[in-house]
C-alpha positions, 0 to 999 in steps of 0.5 A, spaced: 407 011 436 406 010 428 412 014 426 410 013 419 404 018 419 405 025 422 399 029 421 398 037 420 391 038 423 387 044 420 381 046 423 376 052 421 369 055 422 366 061 418 363 064 424 367 065 431 365 059 434 370 056 439 366 050 441 366 048 433 373 048 433 374 045 440 370 039 437 374 038 431 380 038 435 377 033 440 375 028 434 382 029 431 386 028 437 382 021 439 382 019 431 390 020 431 390 016 438 386 010 436 390 010 429 397 011 433 398 017 429 403 023 431 400 030 431 405 035 429 401 041 430 394 043 430 392 049 425 386 053 426 382 059 423 376 061 427 372 066 423 375 065 416 371 063 410 373 057 406 373 062 400 379 066 403 385 064 402 389 069 406 388 065 413 393 065 418 393 058 420 392 055 413 398 059 410 402 057 416 400 050 415 402 050 407 409 053 409 410 047 414 408 043 408 413 046 404 418 044 409 416 037 410 414 038 417 408 032 416 406 027 411 399 028 412 394 033 412 387 032 416 381 036 415 374 035 418 371 036 411 373 039 404 369 045 405 373 046 412 380 047 407 377 050 401 370 051 396 374 052 390 376 047 385 382 051 382 385 052 389 384 044 391 388 043 384 393 047 387 393 044 394 393 037 391 399 039 387 403 041 393 401 035 396 404 031 391 410 035 390 412 034 398 409 027 398 404 029 403 397 026 403 390 029 405 385 025 409 378 028 410 375 025 416 368 026 415 368 022 409 374 017 410 377 019 404 385 019 403 389 022 397 394 016 398 390 012 393 388 014 386 380 013 388 381 018 394 384 023 389 378 023 384 373 023 390 376 029 393 376 033 386 368 031 385 366 033 392 370 040 391 367 041 385 360 040 388 362 044 394 364 050 389 357 049 385 353 050 392 357 056 393 355 059 387 348 057 388 348 061 394 351 067 391 345 067 386 
């Protein structure tokens, strides 16, 4: 097992769809197995919006991040984590403070690199804009 990569996996869907959560988990487990990553824990929020920062799984993950229980967070896509550019900046700061990276599975972006950090910010800004257009 690759002891250098210990992963906290975060799964979320906005509607209560157990199958979507199950599919995310299966993809992550397979990815971690192939890459020899250790899974610390899988956090999930089923039926919560990404615009709601008061999600039990999300908050538990952030608490464990601050206790350095893993060194990589994996999410299926950025909008599973947040749709707010402001909140993403707060998450990126936490990741930096606790020497943790963010791995976005769907687009294969990892914030270990400067380019990965730029990509995450750009995608989050577009996600934030799309959210605003939907609310108009």
